[in-house]
Each structure stands twice: as structure tokens, then as C-alpha cells.
N, C-alpha and C positions, 0 to 999 in steps of 0.2 A: 628198284630202276638198277640195271647190270652197272657195272662199272667200267672204266672207260677198258680198261684190261682186258674185263673179261668180253665182251665185240671182241676185242684185239684179238685175242686167239679162238673164238671165233671167225672168227673173219679169216684166219690164217691155216682152220684148217677145211677152208670148202673151196675148191676145185678150181683153178685161175677164171676159167668161164665162166663162175658163179660170181669171182672176184672179184672181173674188171665191167659187171654187170653192176654190182653195189658199186662201182666208185663212179660207172655210170647216171647208174641214180640220184649217191652225192651228188655227184654237181648239180645235175638240174635243182636236189635242194635247196644247195649254196647261191647256185646263178639265180631263185625265183628272187622277183618285187615282194616291197612290202607296202601295201595298200594302208592309205595318209587317213584315219580316222578324219570323217567328216569334211572329210574333199576329195576328188575322184582323182589322184594325186599316186605312185606308184614309184616308191626308192627303190632301185637294187639292190642289189646288198654288198652290190661290191663301193656302193654311194658311201652306207652299211657301214662300209668297213673303214671305208675314208673315214668316215666322221667320226668314228670309235676311236680310231686312231689320232687322230686331231683329238682329240678333247682328252687320252690319253698324257699326248703329250704337252698339254697344254699345265693339265693337272704336276706332269713332270719340271713345267719349269721351261720347259724347250723350245714351247711355243707363246707368244703374248695372247694371242687367241684369236679370232675375229668374231666383228657384229654376225646376228642373225641372217642379214641383209645379206653378205657377202659368202656365206657358207653356203645359202639356197641357190646363191649365184653361181655361186660357183661347182655345184652339186647337180648344176641343171646342162654344165656346157657337156657337148655331147663326146663321148667317148672315142677317138680316135679306134678302127679295127684295126689290130697286128693281120699280115698276110700271113697264111696259114704255111705250117711248114713241111714237108718230105719225111720223110725218114729218110727217104736214099741224098740227101745232104750226105749223110752218113759216112756211105759208101766209100770205101781207100780212105778211110783215115783209120791211123794209124800203123799203115800198113811195113809201113819201115822196120819195126818193132822184128815181123817178118823174113827181114830180107836173112838169108844162111842158112834156114833154117829145116827141114825136111819133115810136107806134115806130116807121111804117116809113117815113120820114124816119132815124131812127139807127140801121135795121137796112141800109141805103142807105150809109149813111154808111163803116158797119166794110166793108161790102162792096168798093163803094171803096178804103181802106183795103189790102186786099187786096194788090191793083195794083198798087200801091207800088214 
């Protein structure tokens, strides 16, 4: 089995379009649920992560723990979906940085620095 660093190096050599495709596939894998043995219940990846984090907190002494009944109730609470964000919300962000800078001159300076 390849190591994490070997996989990372391979991913970095992929074209950007393939990296984005891979990211989407990984997102699907991470967010898929897991069927509970002997039950019709499917536990989402988020619920599993929350459960693992709670267990880690318990072992570290940061949490007194809760009963399995309380945990099941907590994990079954509906997740409130967050509204999707748009890249357009970033429009104009940081524009004050460019005040008083000539765009053409800046680009020419950058290009000149490539040849040094």
C-alpha cells in the first residue's frame, strides 16, 4: 500500500482538472454513510466523526462522557443545512491594496522579475 506522501506526490503531478475530479470523488467517499450491522440505520460520516471526537475528548479528560442513549439522541438530531456560498461574495475584497498602483506598470515589473 502506498504511503500518504507517495499518494500526495502523485496527486500533485495530476492536471488541475484531474485534481478537482479526485477531490469530488473523495468528498463523496467521506460524506457517505455507514450501515449499522443488524439494523436498518445508516450513520453518516459526520456523525462518526463527531462520535470519534467525543471519544477522544473523553479519553483526554476534556469530557465526562454521556450515556449511549444520550449519544444516540444527539447523533439523530437533524443537521441544519448551511446556505451555499458564492465566489462572487469575494468581489472587491482587498481592492484598497491596489489604490494608487498602475496595473500595467505592476504587471511589467512582475514580468521583468522573472528574467532576473
